Short mmCIF file of the C-alpha atoms (twelve columns), coordinates in Angstrom:
data_MODEL
# 
_entry.id   MODEL 
# 
loop_
_atom_site.group_PDB 
_atom_site.id 
_atom_site.type_symbol 
_atom_site.label_atom_id 
_atom_site.label_alt_id 
_atom_site.label_comp_id 
_atom_site.label_asym_id 
_atom_site.label_seq_id 
_atom_site.Cartn_x 
_atom_site.Cartn_y 
_atom_site.Cartn_z 
_atom_site.pdbx_PDB_model_num 
ATOM 1   C CA . MET A 1   66.849 81.904 -65.418  1 
ATOM 2   C CA . GLN A 2   65.683 84.354 -68.013  1 
ATOM 3   C CA . ASN A 3   65.022 83.144 -71.570  1 
ATOM 4   C CA . VAL A 4   66.407 85.247 -74.425  1 
ATOM 5   C CA . THR A 5   62.940 85.408 -75.931  1 
ATOM 6   C CA . ASP A 6   61.716 87.403 -72.916  1 
ATOM 7   C CA . GLU A 7   63.509 90.396 -74.441  1 
ATOM 8   C CA . PHE A 8   61.825 90.047 -77.887  1 
ATOM 9   C CA . ASP A 9   59.195 92.521 -79.010  1 
ATOM 10  C CA . ARG A 10  56.525 92.013 -81.649  1 
ATOM 11  C CA . PHE A 11  58.927 92.839 -84.475  1 
ATOM 12  C CA . ASP A 12  61.458 90.201 -83.395  1 
ATOM 13  C CA . ARG A 13  58.631 87.643 -83.074  1 
ATOM 14  C CA . ALA A 14  57.313 88.620 -86.501  1 
ATOM 15  C CA . ILE A 15  60.795 88.193 -88.057  1 
ATOM 16  C CA . LEU A 16  61.127 84.695 -86.527  1 
ATOM 17  C CA . THR A 17  57.655 83.559 -87.495  1 
ATOM 18  C CA . THR A 18  57.942 84.881 -91.024  1 
ATOM 19  C CA . LEU A 19  61.344 83.363 -91.656  1 
ATOM 20  C CA . ALA A 20  60.277 80.022 -90.089  1 
ATOM 21  C CA . GLU A 21  57.503 79.867 -92.613  1 
ATOM 22  C CA . GLU A 22  59.456 81.223 -95.595  1 
ATOM 23  C CA . GLY A 23  63.200 81.584 -95.158  1 
ATOM 24  C CA . ARG A 24  64.157 82.807 -98.596  1 
ATOM 25  C CA . LEU A 25  62.723 86.315 -98.265  1 
ATOM 26  C CA . SER A 26  64.827 89.322 -99.149  1 
ATOM 27  C CA . ILE A 27  65.405 91.919 -96.406  1 
ATOM 28  C CA . THR A 28  63.198 94.271 -98.368  1 
ATOM 29  C CA . GLU A 29  60.291 91.747 -98.453  1 
ATOM 30  C CA . LEU A 30  60.787 90.803 -94.824  1 
ATOM 31  C CA . ALA A 31  60.785 94.473 -93.743  1 
ATOM 32  C CA . LYS A 32  57.549 95.019 -95.729  1 
ATOM 33  C CA . ARG A 33  55.835 92.021 -94.088  1 
ATOM 34  C CA . ILE A 34  56.749 92.951 -90.546  1 
ATOM 35  C CA . GLY A 35  56.074 96.684 -90.926  1 
ATOM 36  C CA . LEU A 36  59.552 98.096 -90.448  1 
ATOM 37  C CA . SER A 37  61.999 99.784 -92.770  1 
ATOM 38  C CA . LYS A 38  64.927 97.835 -94.293  1 
ATOM 39  C CA . SER A 39  67.736 99.027 -92.003  1 
ATOM 40  C CA . PRO A 40  66.080 98.239 -88.666  1 
ATOM 41  C CA . THR A 41  64.899 94.888 -89.999  1 
ATOM 42  C CA . GLN A 42  68.400 94.030 -91.117  1 
ATOM 43  C CA . ALA A 43  69.877 95.032 -87.732  1 
ATOM 44  C CA . ARG A 44  67.273 92.899 -85.889  1 
ATOM 45  C CA . LEU A 45  67.886 89.951 -88.151  1 
ATOM 46  C CA . ARG A 46  71.658 90.193 -87.584  1 
ATOM 47  C CA . ARG A 47  71.057 90.399 -83.761  1 
ATOM 48  C CA . LEU A 48  68.816 87.264 -83.854  1 
ATOM 49  C CA . GLU A 49  71.518 85.457 -85.821  1 
ATOM 50  C CA . ASP A 50  74.258 86.615 -83.442  1 
ATOM 51  C CA . LEU A 51  72.217 85.470 -80.441  1 
ATOM 52  C CA . GLY A 52  71.974 82.001 -82.034  1 
ATOM 53  C CA . VAL A 53  68.169 82.145 -82.174  1 
ATOM 54  C CA . ILE A 54  68.404 81.811 -85.911  1 
ATOM 55  C CA . ARG A 55  70.876 78.953 -86.430  1 
ATOM 56  C CA . GLY A 56  70.891 78.973 -90.198  1 
ATOM 57  C CA . TYR A 57  68.919 78.707 -93.412  1 
ATOM 58  C CA . ARG A 58  68.314 75.626 -95.511  1 
ATOM 59  C CA . ALA A 59  66.133 73.984 -98.120  1 
ATOM 60  C CA . ILE A 60  63.428 71.748 -96.678  1 
ATOM 61  C CA . LEU A 61  63.466 68.579 -98.835  1 
ATOM 62  C CA . ASP A 62  60.465 66.388 -99.339  1 
ATOM 63  C CA . PRO A 63  61.506 62.937 -98.196  1 
ATOM 64  C CA . ILE A 64  58.628 61.200 -99.939  1 
ATOM 65  C CA . GLN A 65  59.648 62.730 -103.273 1 
ATOM 66  C CA . LEU A 66  63.153 61.434 -102.558 1 
ATOM 67  C CA . GLY A 67  61.811 57.883 -101.897 1 
ATOM 68  C CA . LEU A 68  62.335 58.037 -98.161  1 
ATOM 69  C CA . ASP A 69  58.796 57.565 -96.913  1 
ATOM 70  C CA . HIS A 70  59.386 54.802 -94.295  1 
ATOM 71  C CA . VAL A 71  59.714 56.282 -90.825  1 
ATOM 72  C CA . ALA A 72  60.476 54.310 -87.752  1 
ATOM 73  C CA . PHE A 73  60.834 55.522 -84.172  1 
ATOM 74  C CA . VAL A 74  63.279 53.443 -82.174  1 
ATOM 75  C CA . GLU A 75  63.494 53.177 -78.402  1 
ATOM 76  C CA . VAL A 76  67.060 52.380 -77.358  1 
ATOM 77  C CA . ARG A 77  67.959 51.001 -73.980  1 
ATOM 78  C CA . MET A 78  71.586 51.220 -73.001  1 
ATOM 79  C CA . SER A 79  73.601 48.634 -71.127  1 
ATOM 80  C CA . ASP A 80  75.661 51.438 -69.518  1 
ATOM 81  C CA . THR A 81  74.477 55.015 -68.852  1 
ATOM 82  C CA . ARG A 82  77.621 56.521 -67.462  1 
ATOM 83  C CA . GLU A 83  78.656 59.770 -69.121  1 
ATOM 84  C CA . THR A 84  81.453 58.213 -71.123  1 
ATOM 85  C CA . SER A 85  79.087 55.569 -72.542  1 
ATOM 86  C CA . LEU A 86  76.500 58.205 -73.497  1 
ATOM 87  C CA . GLU A 87  79.214 60.269 -75.163  1 
ATOM 88  C CA . ALA A 88  80.398 57.241 -77.166  1 
ATOM 89  C CA . PHE A 89  76.845 56.507 -78.270  1 
ATOM 90  C CA . ASN A 90  76.188 60.180 -79.162  1 
ATOM 91  C CA . LYS A 91  79.264 60.339 -81.325  1 
ATOM 92  C CA . ALA A 92  78.554 57.100 -83.143  1 
ATOM 93  C CA . VAL A 93  74.895 57.775 -83.722  1 
ATOM 94  C CA . THR A 94  75.572 61.080 -85.473  1 
ATOM 95  C CA . ALA A 95  77.507 59.183 -88.242  1 
ATOM 96  C CA . ILE A 96  74.394 57.221 -89.389  1 
ATOM 97  C CA . PRO A 97  72.683 59.265 -92.186  1 
ATOM 98  C CA . GLU A 98  69.409 57.400 -91.937  1 
ATOM 99  C CA . ILE A 99  68.879 58.762 -88.393  1 
ATOM 100 C CA . GLU A 100 67.093 62.113 -88.603  1 
ATOM 101 C CA . GLN A 101 66.727 62.787 -84.870  1 
ATOM 102 C CA . VAL A 102 68.227 61.524 -81.622  1 
ATOM 103 C CA . HIS A 103 66.813 62.402 -78.212  1 
ATOM 104 C CA . LEU A 104 68.113 61.435 -74.769  1 
ATOM 105 C CA . ILE A 105 64.968 60.539 -72.825  1 
ATOM 106 C CA . ALA A 106 64.023 60.504 -69.139  1 
ATOM 107 C CA . GLY A 107 61.791 57.443 -68.945  1 
ATOM 108 C CA . ASN A 108 61.700 53.674 -69.406  1 
ATOM 109 C CA . PHE A 109 64.355 53.788 -72.142  1 
ATOM 110 C CA . ASP A 110 67.361 55.922 -72.803  1 
ATOM 111 C CA . TYR A 111 67.121 57.251 -76.381  1 
ATOM 112 C CA . LEU A 112 64.440 57.855 -78.946  1 
ATOM 113 C CA . LEU A 113 65.589 57.874 -82.577  1 
ATOM 114 C CA . LYS A 114 63.682 58.887 -85.692  1 
ATOM 115 C CA . VAL A 115 64.999 56.766 -88.605  1 
ATOM 116 C CA . ARG A 116 63.992 57.395 -92.241  1 
ATOM 117 C CA . THR A 117 64.548 54.847 -94.993  1 
ATOM 118 C CA . SER A 118 62.979 53.846 -98.322  1 
ATOM 119 C CA . ASP A 119 61.194 50.693 -97.082  1 
ATOM 120 C CA . MET A 120 61.087 48.035 -94.402  1 
ATOM 121 C CA . ARG A 121 63.914 46.005 -95.978  1 
ATOM 122 C CA . SER A 122 66.171 49.051 -95.846  1 
ATOM 123 C CA . TYR A 123 65.133 49.741 -92.249  1 
ATOM 124 C CA . ARG A 124 65.890 46.196 -91.200  1 
ATOM 125 C CA . ARG A 125 69.368 46.505 -92.734  1 
ATOM 126 C CA . VAL A 126 69.935 49.748 -90.847  1 
ATOM 127 C CA . LEU A 127 68.713 48.177 -87.588  1 
ATOM 128 C CA . ALA A 128 70.889 45.063 -88.012  1 
ATOM 129 C CA . GLU A 129 74.041 46.582 -89.400  1 
ATOM 130 C CA . LYS A 130 74.096 50.054 -87.803  1 
ATOM 131 C CA . LEU A 131 71.798 50.564 -84.869  1 
ATOM 132 C CA . SER A 132 72.399 47.264 -83.119  1 
ATOM 133 C CA . THR A 133 76.164 47.770 -83.394  1 
ATOM 134 C CA . LEU A 134 76.214 51.173 -81.675  1 
ATOM 135 C CA . PRO A 135 78.211 51.377 -78.441  1 
ATOM 136 C CA . HIS A 136 76.413 50.146 -75.284  1 
ATOM 137 C CA . VAL A 137 73.107 49.375 -76.958  1 
ATOM 138 C CA . SER A 138 71.284 46.730 -74.951  1 
ATOM 139 C CA . THR A 139 67.863 46.515 -76.669  1 
ATOM 140 C CA . THR A 140 65.784 48.359 -79.187  1 
ATOM 141 C CA . SER A 141 62.081 48.541 -79.865  1 
ATOM 142 C CA . THR A 142 60.744 49.858 -83.212  1 
ATOM 143 C CA . TYR A 143 57.511 51.667 -83.950  1 
ATOM 144 C CA . VAL A 144 56.638 52.231 -87.558  1 
ATOM 145 C CA . ALA A 145 54.839 55.478 -88.419  1 
ATOM 146 C CA . MET A 146 51.846 55.003 -90.654  1 
ATOM 147 C CA . GLN A 147 51.260 58.705 -91.390  1 
ATOM 148 C CA . ALA A 148 52.872 61.996 -90.469  1 
ATOM 149 C CA . VAL A 149 50.144 64.248 -89.205  1 
ATOM 150 C CA . LYS A 150 52.296 67.286 -88.355  1 
ATOM 151 C CA . GLU A 151 55.986 67.675 -89.357  1 
ATOM 152 C CA . ASP A 152 56.502 71.368 -90.051  1 
ATOM 153 C CA . GLY A 153 58.761 71.892 -87.006  1 
ATOM 154 C CA . LEU A 154 57.215 75.305 -86.247  1 
ATOM 155 C CA . ALA A 155 56.503 76.170 -82.635  1 
ATOM 156 C CA . GLU A 156 54.662 79.291 -81.677  1 
ATOM 157 C CA . ILE A 157 56.869 82.061 -80.440  1 
ATOM 158 C CA . ALA A 158 55.277 83.110 -77.165  1 
ATOM 159 C CA . ASP A 159 54.600 86.704 -76.235  1 
# 
């Protein structure tokens, strides 16, 4: 199966890398940085958006400045892993604002959640009142992060 990035040239990769680092650039500034004129840069950007490679643009908020510096990773084991049960869990988990990320895992547990709250007391409330009441949850295990070493979300765009 061919990956859409197999068709990207150095200009496409430069657009993606530049916007991943600084998404508020004007077309003129982006064109200048990647070494193309404005029209081809704009056409390439639109193509990358239409392909779904660029899913959107947003402000990156500092959770510590917002008082949300408590991060816990939660392993969730399900009592039922049939597709309908997973779908029910997936739907319910998206409604909990404290959960930043949810990943279905192949391993000794079923889901890994990243939960961000203001402190341990807030986390305990989220665990007791929200996570433990999700459909088909059997057990949870919590791991509290002491420090974020890398959180920029940037992955290298391979040649």
